[in-house]
C-alpha positions in Angstrom: -14.1 161.2 135.9 -14.7 164.7 137.1 -16.7 165.0 140.4 -19.0 168.0 140.9 -20.7 169.0 144.1 -23.9 171.0 143.9 -24.8 173.4 146.8 -28.5 174.6 147.1 -29.1 177.2 149.7 -32.6 176.9 151.2 -34.6 179.5 153.0 -38.4 179.1 153.2 -38.4 178.1 149.6 -40.9 175.3 149.4 -42.7 176.8 146.4 -40.0 176.0 143.9 -37.5 173.7 145.6 -38.8 170.5 144.1 -38.2 171.8 140.6 -34.6 172.8 141.5 -33.9 169.4 143.0 -35.3 167.5 140.1 -33.3 169.5 137.6 -30.2 168.7 139.6 -31.0 164.9 139.7 -31.8 164.7 136.0 -28.4 165.7 134.7 -26.9 163.8 131.7 -23.6 164.0 133.7 -24.7 163.4 137.3 -23.5 165.3 140.3 -21.2 163.5 142.7 -23.3 164.9 145.5 -26.1 167.4 146.1 -25.9 169.4 149.3 -28.9 171.4 150.6 -28.1 174.0 153.2 -31.1 175.1 155.3 -30.3 178.7 156.2 -32.5 179.1 159.2 -36.0 178.4 157.7 -39.1 178.3 159.9 -40.2 175.0 161.4 -42.7 174.1 158.6 -40.2 174.7 155.8 -37.5 172.9 157.7 -39.6 169.8 158.0 -40.3 169.9 154.3 -36.7 170.3 153.2 -35.6 167.5 155.6 -38.2 165.2 154.1 -37.2 166.1 150.5 -33.5 165.6 151.4 -34.3 162.1 152.7 -36.5 161.3 149.8 -33.9 162.3 147.1 -30.9 161.1 149.2 -29.4 164.5 149.4 -26.8 165.7 151.9 -28.5 168.0 154.4 -27.0 170.7 156.5 -28.8 173.1 158.8 -27.5 176.4 160.1 -28.6 179.8 161.5 -29.7 182.3 159.0 -26.8 184.1 157.5 -27.8 184.8 153.9 -27.2 183.0 150.6 -23.5 183.6 150.6 -23.1 182.1 154.0 -25.1 179.1 153.0 -23.1 178.6 149.9 -19.8 178.8 151.8 -21.1 176.2 154.3 -22.0 173.8 151.6 -18.7 174.3 149.8 -16.7 173.6 152.9 -18.3 170.1 153.4 -18.3 169.2 149.8 -16.1 166.3 148.6 -15.6 167.1 144.9 -13.0 168.8 142.7 -15.6 171.1 141.3 -18.4 173.2 142.7 -21.7 174.4 141.4 -24.4 176.5 143.1 -28.1 176.5 142.4 -30.7 178.9 143.9 -33.8 177.3 145.4 -36.1 178.8 142.8 -34.2 178.1 139.6 -33.6 175.2 137.3 -30.6 173.6 135.7 -31.0 172.5 132.1 -30.3 168.7 131.7 -26.9 169.2 130.0 -25.7 171.8 132.4 -22.8 169.7 133.8 -21.9 168.1 130.5 -21.7 171.4 128.6 -19.5 173.0 131.2 -17.2 170.1 131.8 -16.7 169.7 128.0 -15.8 173.4 128.0 -13.1 172.6 130.5 -11.8 169.7 128.5 -11.5 171.9 125.3 -9.0 174.1 127.1 -7.4 171.9 129.7 -4.4 174.2 130.2 -6.6 177.3 130.2 -9.3 176.3 132.7 -7.7 177.1 136.0 -10.6 178.8 137.8 -14.1 179.1 136.4 -16.1 178.0 133.3 -19.4 179.7 132.7 -22.2 179.7 130.1 -25.5 181.4 129.1 -28.8 181.3 130.8 -32.5 181.7 130.1 -35.1 183.8 131.9 -38.4 182.4 132.9 -41.6 183.6 134.5 -42.6 182.3 138.0 -44.4 179.3 136.3 -41.1 178.2 134.7 -42.1 179.2 131.1 -39.0 180.6 129.4 -39.5 184.1 128.1 -36.0 185.1 126.9 -32.6 183.6 126.2 -29.7 185.6 127.4 -27.1 185.5 124.6 -24.0 187.4 125.5 -22.7 190.4 123.4 -19.0 190.3 122.7 -18.1 193.1 125.1 -19.5 191.0 128.0 -17.2 188.0 127.5 -14.8 188.1 130.4 -12.3 185.5 129.2 -10.8 187.7 126.6 -7.1 188.5 127.0 -7.7 192.3 127.1 -10.2 192.2 129.9 -9.3 194.6 132.7 -10.5 195.3 136.2 -12.1 198.5 134.9 -14.4 196.5 132.6 -15.4 194.3 135.5 -16.3 197.3 137.6 -18.1 199.3 134.9 -20.8 196.8 134.1 -22.8 193.8 135.4 -20.9 190.9 134.1 -23.9 188.5 134.3 -21.9 185.4 135.4 -24.5 183.8 137.6 -23.3 181.1 140.1 -25.9 178.6 138.7 -24.5 179.0 135.2 -20.9 178.2 136.1 -18.6 175.5 137.5 -15.5 176.4 139.4 -12.6 174.6 141.0 -13.1 174.2 144.8 -9.4 175.0 145.3 -10.0 178.4 143.5 -13.1 179.1 145.6 -11.2 178.4 148.9 -8.2 180.4 147.7 -10.3 183.6 147.3 -12.2 182.9 150.6 -15.5 182.1 148.9 -18.5 184.4 148.9 -18.3 187.7 150.9 -21.1 187.0 153.5 -21.8 190.7 153.9 -23.4 190.7 150.5 -27.1 189.9 149.9 -26.8 190.9 146.2 -23.7 191.5 144.0 -22.0 188.5 145.7 -21.5 186.9 142.3 -19.8 190.0 140.8 -17.7 190.3 143.9 -16.6 186.6 143.8 -15.6 186.7 140.1 -13.7 190.0 140.5 -11.6 188.5 143.3 -11.0 185.3 141.2 -9.9 187.6 138.3 -7.6 189.7 140.5 -5.9 186.5 141.9 -5.0 185.6 138.3 -7.2 182.6 137.6 -8.6 182.1 134.1 -12.3 182.4 133.4 -13.6 180.4 130.4 -16.8 181.1 128.5 -19.0 178.5 126.6 -21.6 179.9 124.2 -24.4 177.5 125.3 -27.5 177.8 127.6 -27.3 175.8 130.8 -29.6 177.3 133.3 -33.1 178.9 133.8 -33.4 181.9 136.0 -36.9 182.2 137.4 -38.1 185.8 137.8 -40.7 186.5 140.6 -41.6 189.1 143.1 -40.0 187.7 146.2 -36.4 187.9 145.1 -33.6 189.9 146.8 -33.3 192.1 143.7 -36.6 193.7 144.6 -35.8 194.6 148.2 -34.1 197.2 150.4 -31.5 194.5 151.0 -30.3 194.9 147.5 -29.7 198.7 148.0 -27.5 198.0 151.0 -25.6 195.4 149.1 -25.1 197.9 146.3 -23.6 200.4 148.7 -21.3 197.8 150.2 -20.1 196.8 146.7 -19.3 200.5 145.9 -17.5 201.1 149.1 -15.5 197.8 149.0 -14.2 198.3 145.5 -13.6 202.0 145.8 -11.4 201.4 148.9 -9.9 198.1 148.0 -6.1 197.8 148.3 -5.1 197.4 144.7 -1.6 196.9 143.5 0.3 199.9 142.1 -0.5 199.1 138.5 -4.2 199.9 139.0 -5.4 203.5 138.3 -7.6 204.3 141.3 -9.2 207.2 139.5 -10.3 204.9 136.7 -11.7 202.5 139.3 -13.7 205.2 140.9 -14.9 206.5 137.5 -16.0 203.0 136.5 -18.0 202.6 139.6 -19.6 206.1 139.3 -20.7 205.6 135.7 -22.0 202.1 136.5 -24.1 203.0 139.5 -25.3 206.6 139.0 -28.4 205.6 137.1 -29.3 202.8 139.5 -28.9 205.1 142.5 -31.3 207.6 140.8 -33.7 204.8 139.9 -33.8 203.5 143.5 -34.8 206.9 144.8 -37.3 207.8 142.1 -39.0 204.3 142.2 -39.2 203.9 146.0 -42.6 202.4 146.9 -42.6 203.2 150.6 -41.3 205.9 153.0 -38.8 203.4 154.4 -37.4 202.6 150.9 -37.2 206.3 150.1 -35.3 207.1 153.4 -32.8 204.3 152.6 -32.4 205.4 149.0 -32.0 209.0 150.0 -29.3 208.1 152.5 -27.5 206.0 149.9 -27.7 208.8 147.3 -26.1 211.2 149.8 -23.3 208.8 150.5 -22.8 208.2 146.8 -22.7 212.0 146.2 -20.1 212.5 148.9 -18.0 209.6 147.8 -17.5 210.8 144.3 -17.5 214.5 144.9 -13.8 214.8 145.0 -13.3 213.3 141.5 -11.9 216.1 139.2 -14.4 217.1 136.5 -17.3 215.3 138.1 -18.1 217.9 140.8 -20.7 219.8 138.9 -22.3 216.7 137.3 -22.6 214.8 140.6 -24.2 217.9 142.2 -26.7 218.3 139.4 -27.5 214.5 139.5 -28.1 214.6 143.3 -30.2 217.8 143.2 -32.3 216.4 140.4 -33.1 213.4 142.4 -34.0 215.2 145.6 -36.2 217.8 143.9 -38.1 215.3 141.8 -39.1 212.7 144.4 -42.7 212.3 145.5 -41.6 211.1 149.0 -39.5 214.2 149.8 -42.2 216.2 151.6 -43.3 213.2 153.7 -39.6 212.4 154.5 -39.0 216.0 155.6 -42.1 215.9 157.8 -41.0 212.6 159.4 -37.7 214.2 160.5 -39.4 216.9 162.5 
């Protein structure tokens, strides 16, 4: 019988953690073990997660704060199963999560050598499902013609909680890059793909992603992670078969609108200063691409001239 370890990173997440734990326990195909990694929570939250771990007979590990990727890596290293799964503290696994994904592995026993993943639902903070994330054909990354450029040019939406992967694969690619506090899932899957492992898709829903205002995706942390992702994959040492210009073009096209959005939608001076700095780095990084010089300049000038924080930013530099 297949053994699956679940790793739940925990950081001051008492509001939703019981829902996450219960969804993990109520699987039709049970987990071999559930590991909670306390990533430097405060004393009150630490006491709570220790009590819950004892109540539900979970494996508990405490560490200094290092981010979600660091907590996931810590849990993976102490796991005792062939397969790994990761669950965010504020999200929910559907009851057949494990069964659906493991059946997907069994359908293609010679093909599943890395990752199997499926669809997910989106819910409000109260857990009520508001949308179902069915996947258009051009987002399926187990097709034979999938290339590195298609990975880089779009968000592939393979969320860690909607997948199961071999522990040996995870270790071989060195787990999550702990410098990321966002885009760590894209980065992990890209490294798995480049190493030659197969990625299998199952057209079923297995997981509920809860949307609320305290997530990393709504913070300055995400902007820094975005820049790290751009820099890492622009400068990565690819093999000679990879067209570096196509890599850079893919990253430019993917992120130009987001860079613009971050600057225009900044809600504080500090956010604007960070977004402005990142926009300048982005402008400089892609300036040398033949044929993009004028478009990048126009893009950057349009941002700077349109932003409501510009006058305040200029004043603060004096």
